[in-house]
N, C-alpha and C positions, 0 to 999 in steps of 0.2 A: 504494499499499499504506499502511495506517495506521502512524503513528509507533510505537504501542505494539507492533505486530507486528514491525516492524523491530528495535526494542530487544530484544524477546523472542528473536528469531532470533539476534541478535548475542551475547546472553548465553548462549544454549544452545551456540552454536558455540565461544565461549570456554571454557565449562565442559568440553565434550568434548575440546578440544585440551589444556587444562591437566591434566585428570585422566586423559585417555586412556580416558574412560568409554564405555560402550555407550549405545545409544539408550534402552534400558530404565532404566539408572541415571540418565541425564539426565532422563527423564520423572519418576522418583521424586523427584529433587532439586527440580525445578520444579513438582511437583504438577500435571502435565498428562499427557495420554495419550501413549502411544508413537507413535500415528499422527500426532499433532500435531508431535512432535519430528521424526519421520521426514520429514514433509512440509516442515517448516521447514528442516531442514539439507540436504535433497536437492533441493528445488525453489526455495523462496523465497530461500535463501542464495545460490544461483547468480546470481540476479538482482540481489542486493544487493552482493556482494563475491566475485568469482570466485576470487581468490587464497585467500581464507579458506575458500571452498567446497572447493578442492583440498586444503587442509590437513586439514579435517574428513574429507574423503573418504578420505585416507590412514589416519586413525585408525579409521574405520569398516571399511575394507578389512582392516586388521590384526585388528580384533576378529572379523570374519567368518572369517578364516583360522584363528583360534584357538578358534572356538566349539566344535568337536568335542573339543578338549582339556579345556575347562572342563566340558563335559557329562560326560566320562569321569571327571574328578576328583570331580564332584558325586555320581555313582553310586558311586564307590569309597568316598567318605566316608559315604554313606548306609548301605552294608552293612558298613562297618568296625566299627560299634558293635554289630552283632548277634552 
C-alpha cells in the first residue's frame, strides 16, 4: 500500500476517534468521498492497525445506533419553523 494512502487512512481514523465524527463528516473534512473514507476505515485500516480499527469501529457503531435519533431531530427542526 502506498505511503500516502497509509497516511490518509491514519489521519481519517484519528479524526473520527477524536471528534466522534461520522463517515460523512470525515469525508467533508478531508474533501474526499464517503466511499473512500468508508473503505479506508473499514478495510484498509484493519490491515494497517487492528487496534485502531477496533476503536474506529466503536465510534462508527455508536453513530449507526444513533442515526435514527439524528434523523428525527432533523425532521423536527425542519417543521418547527413552519
